[in-house]
C-alpha positions, 0 to 999 in steps of 0.5 A, spaced: 671 211 566 669 204 566 676 202 563 678 194 564 682 197 569 678 201 572 674 194 573 679 190 575 680 195 581 674 196 583 671 189 583 679 187 586 676 192 592 670 190 593 672 183 594 678 184 599 674 189 602 681 194 602 684 199 598 691 196 601 690 189 600 687 190 593 693 194 592 698 188 593 694 184 589 695 189 583 702 191 585 699 198 586 700 203 591 694 204 595 693 212 594 693 209 586 688 204 587 685 210 592 684 216 586 682 210 581 676 208 585 674 216 587 674 218 579 670 212 577 666 215 583 666 222 580 665 219 573 658 216 575 656 221 580 654 216 585 658 213 592 660 205 591 664 204 598 664 206 605 669 207 608 671 207 615 679 207 618 678 199 618 673 197 613 671 199 607 664 195 604 660 196 598 653 201 597 647 198 594 649 201 587 656 198 588 654 192 589 649 192 583 655 195 580 659 189 582 654 184 579 654 186 572 662 188 572 662 180 574 657 178 568 662 183 563 668 180 565 665 173 564 662 175 558 668 178 556 673 171 558 669 167 553 668 171 548 673 169 543 669 163 544 663 165 543 664 170 536 668 163 533 662 159 533 658 165 531 663 165 525 662 157 525 654 158 522 652 156 529 645 160 532 645 164 537 638 161 539 635 155 538 626 155 539 624 148 540 617 146 539 615 138 542 609 135 540 604 133 547 604 126 545 612 125 545 614 129 550 619 126 555 623 130 562 628 127 562 628 126 554 629 134 554 633 134 560 638 129 556 638 133 549 638 140 552 645 137 556 648 134 550 647 140 546 649 145 551 656 142 551 656 141 543 653 149 543 655 152 549 654 160 547 648 157 544 641 158 548 635 153 547 627 155 549 623 148 548 615 149 548 609 143 548 604 144 544 598 139 543 596 137 535 596 143 530 599 147 535 605 144 534 604 145 526 602 153 528 608 154 533 614 152 526 608 156 521 607 162 525 611 162 532 618 164 531 621 156 531 626 153 528 625 146 530 619 141 532 619 134 534 612 131 532 609 135 527 602 131 524 602 127 518 608 125 514 608 131 509 610 138 509 604 144 510 610 149 507 615 149 502 620 153 506 619 146 512 623 140 511 620 133 515 623 127 517 618 122 519 619 118 525 613 113 526 607 113 528 603 112 534 597 106 534 591 107 539 588 103 544 580 104 546 580 103 553 575 103 559 576 103 567 574 095 569 569 099 573 566 103 567 559 101 564 563 099 557 567 094 560 562 089 561 559 089 553 561 084 550 564 084 542 565 091 538 562 097 542 558 101 537 558 109 536 550 108 540 553 106 547 558 110 546 556 118 546 553 117 554 559 117 556 564 124 556 570 123 551 577 125 555 580 130 550 586 134 550 586 140 547 588 142 541 592 148 542 594 151 535 591 159 535 592 160 527 590 153 523 584 150 525 584 146 531 583 138 531 578 134 535 582 128 537 576 123 538 568 126 539 562 123 537 556 127 535 552 129 541 557 126 545 560 130 552 567 132 552 571 134 557 579 137 557 585 135 559 591 139 559 596 134 558 597 126 557 598 124 564 591 127 566 587 124 561 590 117 562 588 118 570 581 120 567 581 114 563 583 110 570 579 113 575 572 112 570 571 119 569 570 118 561 572 114 555 576 115 549 583 112 546 590 112 549 597 111 545 599 104 545 605 105 549 602 110 555 597 105 556 599 099 555 603 097 562 596 099 566 592 094 561 598 090 563 596 090 571 588 091 570 587 098 572 585 099 564 581 095 559 581 095 552 576 094 547 573 093 541 570 099 538 567 100 531 569 107 528 577 105 530 582 110 531 587 111 525 594 110 527 598 117 527 605 119 524 609 124 527 615 128 524 621 131 526 621 139 522 625 144 521 626 149 517 631 150 511 632 158 512 635 157 519 638 150 519 644 152 523 649 147 525 645 146 532 639 145 528 642 140 524 646 136 529 638 136 533 636 132 525 642 128 526 641 125 532 635 123 531 636 121 523 641 116 527 636 115 533 642 117 538 641 116 546 640 122 548 633 123 543 631 116 544 626 118 549 621 122 544 621 116 541 618 111 546 610 112 544 612 111 537 610 104 537 609 103 528 615 105 523 615 111 518 610 108 513 613 107 506 
């Protein structure tokens, strides 16, 4: 039988590699320890220890059981606090989805560090999506909260929104690109000669959006913002970048901003969370964004305009 006392005995013999030392530490006789281990092996139907006159070592089955027993004891010790957290309305798991435009490695790490300290028994899962893929995850996926859904109005009555602000866009080209020498406002005709660099929308169920593409223009799809940025710097194609993303490269001359006839309008982004799954961990994240606490400010680096009134 795998009762608590048997598990403690098994672990102690495995750690000391000795029945006598295990007996001494547990204030038992070696015979009692040996008998308990023998009964355990018989109940499991497999040997757990290799015995010699001088030492005791684990069999492969014993090594596997030791790992599981240590995990079980660890969980048993933490169980009172974990159950208390559950009774307090804290979710056992929270799934977060983040818009590619706001995704920041350090910001994710800081937020998860804060949440782990506040809710040590909650499991957190983070996903990154593009454009309507964020809404898709909230409406059709198993997600509790989204950082950066597009728009400032909810697509569902079951989802709350907190506007975060807007991202403004700059049309950029490399200094050696043919369009760099064009003066004044550039109309659509010359732009069609060069490929548009876009990040593909990851939506599966909702209609995908194309960031910017003229009729008859070639499109190059890339997986993320850093790849898109490098494509513009090397002159592979043309298109718009968030102002705060491209500003350092505008300042050092690696990119040039150009005025185009059809500008890309600012993109409003919002925090979104399910009304039906609004537990304490989700509420904590919402509060962090309401007050723009330090552990979430990194997500707002690319937002350069306040929420529209």
